N, C-alpha and C positions, 0 to 999 in steps of 0.2 A: 557376856556374849550369849549365854544360855537364856538369860532373862529377855534379851532383845529378840531372840528367835521365838520364845514363847509368846511375846506380845504380838509379833507378826502373825504367828499361827492363830492366835485368838481373833485378830482382826480378819484374817482370811476366812475363818470358820463363821464369823459373824456375818460377813458379806454373803457367804454361801447360804446361810440360814435365812437371811433377809430375802435373798433372791427366791428361795424355794417357798417361803411363806407368802410372798407377794403373789405368786402365780399358781393357777390351776392349769393342768395340762391334760390334753387328750391326744391320742396317737391313732393314726389310720394307716393301713397298708395301701400302697398304690403299686402299679406295675413298674414304677421307677424308684421304689424305695419308700421309706417311712415318711409320713407327713406328721409333724408335731404342731399342735395348735396350743399356744400359750394365751391364756385369758388374763388380761390386766385388769381393766375396770371400765365401766360405761361403754364406750365404743372402741376402746383401745385393745388391740390384739397384736400378736405377732406369730408368724409361721416359720418353721425351720424345715427345709426340704432340700435335698441334694447339695448339702454344704452351703446353702444360702439362707439368709434371714430376711424375711419380708415383714415390715411393720405396717400396721393399719391404724390411721388416725392417732399417732402417739401424742399424748398430752401429759406434761409433767405433773399436773395435779392428780392424775389417775394412777401413776406408777413411778417407780424409782428408776428412771431412765439412765442414771449413771451406772447402774449395775447390769442392765439388760445388754444382750449382744448387739454390736453395731450392725447397721442395716446395709444390705446389698441393694435393697429396694424399699421405698416408702410410698404408700398409697394414701392419698387424702381424699375423702369423699366430698367435702364442701368447706366453705370458708368460716363457719361459725367457730368461736373460740374453744368449744369443747371437742373440736375435731382438727382444727389447724392451729398448731402451736410451734412457732418458729424456734423456741428454746429447745423443745424436745427434738425437733428435726436436727438442730445443730449438735445436740448431744450424741445423736445416733449416726451422723454422717461420717463417712470415711472417704478415702480417695475412690472415685468412680461410683459412689452411691448415686443411684438414679431416683428421682422424685416424680411420681405421677400425681397430678392433681387436676382440678377443673380449671376451665378458663377464668371463672370468677375468682378462684384462689390465686391465680396468677397476678391479680391486682394487689394482693396483700403479701406477696412473697419476694419483695425486692431483696437483692443481695444473695439470693439462693442461686446456685448453679446446678447444671445437669437436670433441669426441669423439663418434663414432658407434659403438656396440657392436653387432656383428652376431653372430648365432648361426647354427649350421649350418642351411642351407636358406633363410636370408634373402636377399633381393635388393633392390637399390635402384639409382637413377640419380643420379649426382653428377658435376658438372663435365662433363656430356654423355657420361659413361661409364656403361655398364651393368655392375654388379658383383654377383656371386652368391657367397655363402659356402657352401663345401661341407665335409663332415667331413674331419678329418685325425687319425688315431689309430693306435695299435699293436694288433695282435691277438696276435702271437707274441713280440715282444721286450719283456721285462719286467725290472723291478728284482728284487733278491734277495727283496724282500718279496712278490713276486707281482703288484705293481701295474704296469700298463703304463707305459713311459716317457712315453707321451702318451695319457692316458685319453680315451675317446670323449666329445666334447662340450666339451673344454677348448680345442681348437685349431681353426683354420679353414684350409682352402685357399681360394683365390679364383679365380674365372673373371672376367677383365676383357675387355670387348668394345671393341676399338679399331677403329672402322669395321666392316669385314666380317671382321676377324680376332679369333678367340677365343683368349685367352692364359690358360693355367692355371698358377697358382702353387700347387704341391702342399702347401707347408708341411711339417711333420714328420709323415710318415704312412708306412704300409705299403700294399701293394697290396690295399686294402680293397674290398669290393663296390661301394661308392658311387663309388669312383674308376674302377673297371673298367666301370661302366655309363655313363660319360660319352659324349657324342656331339659331333661337329662341333668338335673342338679342333684349332686350327691349330698352336699353339706350346705346348709343355708343359715346365715345370720340375719335375723329380721328384727328391727327395732320395735319396741312395745312400750312407749312412754308418752302418755297424754300430758298436755294437749298437742305435743309437737309431732308425734308420729302415729303409731297404731294402737288400737285397743286389742285385747286378746282375741276378740271376735274377728277383727280385720286380719290379724296374723293367721288365724285358723282358716279364714276364707282364702287367703293367698296360698297357704300350704296345701289345702285341698285341691286347688286349681293346678299348681305346678308340681306338687308331690315330691319334695325332696326326701331323700332317704333318712337324713338326720337334720333336725332343725334345732337351732339354738336361739332363743329370744335373747337379745342383748339391748343395751341402751334402754333398760326398762325401769330405772328409778324405783319408785315405790309400788309399781304395778304388781298385782298378785299373780305370780307365774303359775300357780295351781289352776287358775282358770283356763289357761291354754292347755294344760295337761288334760283337763276334763273335756274341753271342746274337741280334742283330737284323740280321745281314748279309744274310739272305735276304728281309727285309721291305722290298721295293723302294719302297713308298709311305711308309716312315717314315725320315726323315733324322735321323741322330744327329750332333749337333754337340757337341764338347768344348771348353769354355773352362776356363782356369786359375781354379779357384774354391777 
């Protein structure tokens, strides 16, 4: 019996260790309690706030979704396979989990329930969170056919209001006018991965325009993140934080 208990304890500790090693975490105070940001990999994140868990672009290739907390809410930015993974969604779903995605994603999400399709400009309140969908698209970076890697209207970025903190999830985008026109963003996640999204110069240009208090480059592949730090070193009101993504 003691041996069985010891084995169970070892397994439990191993899972906890795996969970902690997989994730980097930052915490922010809001006027409605603590916001915890968990960094998985690539474009996959999840937030814990007010007893709820909100997953962003969960993909099984990026993290161990059998160990992460189940989702109250899942947000998908667009339909590409490194952002929309039905296996990860099904691992995270529980009763009453809501799934917010794009209208394009809806074409790939058969058999999913509790779906809410948002288009650019839509806003809603769900689970006591205010969420706004904003455009995410390419202007410069295109395929050999001349089609943008991310055509306008296919993808969403999201602004999520956690208490008095506005968090921007950029999605796959460039430094488009709609992004640069944003205001009152406290925390921003901006992609920095050529040829699909932005150069460090594009990210810096966007950050200087809408001036988030904290910026995390994400979805950055092999891009040299030190370039962004250098480009924004004189912007004293913009803090650049680098996580292994």
